[in-house]
C-alpha positions in Angstrom: -0.1 0.3 -0.2 1.4 3.4 -1.2 -0.4 6.8 0.2 0.6 10.1 -1.2 -1.1 12.5 0.5 -3.0 12.2 4.1 -6.9 12.4 3.4 -7.3 13.9 6.7 -5.0 16.4 5.9 -6.5 18.3 2.6 -6.1 22.2 2.3 -8.9 23.6 3.9 -10.1 25.5 0.4 -9.9 25.0 -3.0 -10.0 28.2 -5.1 -11.3 28.0 -8.3 -9.3 29.8 -10.3 -9.7 28.7 -13.9 -11.6 28.2 -17.2 -11.1 24.5 -16.6 -12.0 24.2 -13.3 -14.9 26.0 -13.5 -16.1 23.7 -16.5 -15.1 20.8 -14.5 -17.8 22.0 -11.4 -20.5 22.8 -13.7 -21.4 19.3 -14.4 -24.1 17.8 -11.8 -22.4 14.1 -12.3 -19.1 15.7 -11.3 -21.0 17.3 -8.2 -22.4 13.9 -7.2 -18.8 12.7 -7.1 -17.5 15.6 -5.2 -20.4 14.7 -2.8 -19.4 11.3 -2.4 -15.2 12.2 -2.3 -16.1 14.5 0.4 -16.0 12.4 3.2 -13.8 10.0 2.3 -11.5 8.5 -0.2 -13.0 6.0 -2.7 -12.2 4.2 -6.0 -13.5 4.6 -9.3 -15.2 1.6 -8.8 -16.7 2.2 -5.4 -17.9 6.1 -6.7 -19.4 4.1 -9.7 -21.6 2.1 -7.6 -22.4 4.3 -5.0 -24.0 6.9 -7.6 -25.5 3.5 -9.7 -23.5 5.0 -12.8 -20.9 3.1 -15.1 -17.7 2.1 -14.5 -16.5 4.4 -17.7 -18.8 6.9 -16.4 -16.9 7.7 -12.9 -13.4 7.4 -14.5 -14.1 9.9 -16.9 -15.7 12.3 -14.7 -13.0 11.4 -11.9 -10.0 12.1 -14.5 -11.6 15.6 -15.5 -12.0 16.7 -11.9 -8.1 15.1 -11.6 -7.1 17.1 -14.6 -8.2 20.5 -13.0 -6.8 20.0 -9.5 -10.1 19.2 -7.5 -9.3 15.4 -6.4 -5.9 13.8 -5.9 -5.3 10.3 -5.7 -4.3 9.4 -1.9 -3.8 5.6 -2.0 -3.2 3.0 -4.0 -3.6 -0.7 -3.6 -2.1 -3.9 -5.0 -4.8 -6.5 -5.3 -4.1 -9.6 -7.0 -3.0 -8.2 -10.8 -5.0 -4.9 -10.2 -3.6 -1.6 -8.6 -6.9 0.1 -6.9 -6.1 3.9 -6.8 -8.4 5.9 -4.0 -9.1 9.5 -4.7 -9.9 12.1 -2.4 -11.0 16.1 -3.0 -7.9 18.1 -3.1 -9.8 20.5 -0.3 -12.5 20.5 2.5 -14.3 23.2 0.1 -14.6 24.9 -3.2 -14.3 28.1 -2.9 -15.9 30.0 -6.2 -14.1 33.9 -7.8 -16.2 36.5 -6.9 -16.4 37.7 -10.7 -18.4 35.9 -13.1 -22.2 35.9 -13.4 -24.0 32.8 -12.6 -20.8 30.8 -11.3 -22.5 29.8 -8.2 -25.4 29.5 -9.4 -24.6 26.8 -10.8 -23.7 24.7 -8.0 -27.0 26.1 -6.2 -29.0 24.2 -9.3 -27.0 21.3 -8.3 -28.0 21.4 -5.0 -31.4 21.7 -6.0 -31.3 19.2 -8.4 -30.3 17.2 -5.3 -33.2 17.9 -2.9 -35.5 17.1 -5.3 -34.1 13.5 -6.2 -33.7 13.5 -2.5 -36.2 10.4 -0.6 -39.1 11.5 1.4 -38.2 11.8 4.7 -38.6 13.7 8.3 -34.9 15.0 7.9 -35.6 17.4 5.5 -36.5 20.8 5.6 -37.5 23.2 2.7 -38.0 26.6 3.5 -38.8 29.5 1.1 -38.9 33.3 3.5 -40.0 36.6 1.9 -38.4 39.6 4.6 -38.0 43.5 3.9 -35.0 44.1 6.1 -33.2 47.7 6.9 -29.3 47.5 6.2 -28.3 46.4 9.8 -31.0 43.9 10.1 -29.4 42.6 7.0 -26.3 42.8 8.2 -27.4 41.0 12.0 -29.1 38.2 10.3 -26.4 37.6 7.4 -23.5 38.0 10.7 -26.1 35.3 12.8 -26.4 32.9 9.7 -22.5 32.9 9.2 -22.0 31.9 12.8 -24.6 28.9 12.4 -22.9 27.5 9.3 -19.3 28.4 11.1 -21.4 25.6 14.0 -22.7 23.2 11.5 -18.7 22.5 10.0 -18.0 21.9 13.4 -20.3 19.4 14.1 -19.6 17.8 11.3 -18.5 13.8 11.8 -17.9 12.0 8.4 -18.9 8.7 10.1 -22.5 9.8 10.0 -25.2 10.3 7.2 -25.0 13.3 5.2 -27.0 16.3 5.7 -26.2 19.1 3.2 -27.6 22.3 3.6 -28.3 24.6 0.9 -28.5 28.5 2.0 -28.9 32.3 -0.3 -29.6 34.9 1.2 -29.9 37.9 -0.9 -32.0 40.6 -2.0 -34.1 39.9 -5.2 -34.5 42.5 -8.3 -37.6 44.5 -7.5 -40.3 44.5 -9.6 
């Protein structure tokens, strides 16, 4: 067994800087693969089985993510005459650049697709709330929301079932 990196010590953030990286994360299937690799390394075969896709499709998407430096091999194992490669995310989170209309929205669309395809459960809450806020109230609420997100991150335990939080706090274009 060979280990090239310790998956427990991944960088905190991967900063998306190139068009190649943006194209890599624009695919819903690659978004799903990143979700699989977020908590633990996996082989191409394990990813394919977990997502119910062909091994060739899994291989293609993982290679695109690897070429964009979003995933990398963290371990190789020789089993019989076959070498298995375990992939992991290169960072715990992906940070998008601030410029470029629609970039964050692509990931939000992927999250909406995940919400829509999630099985009915008592552990699923979806809310849409409209409010009119002063700039001061906006800032206060945004600070509390940020604190809650930090708390959620601290509570995360990779041995437990996955839970995703989708948040978009914004001022809509008034008509």
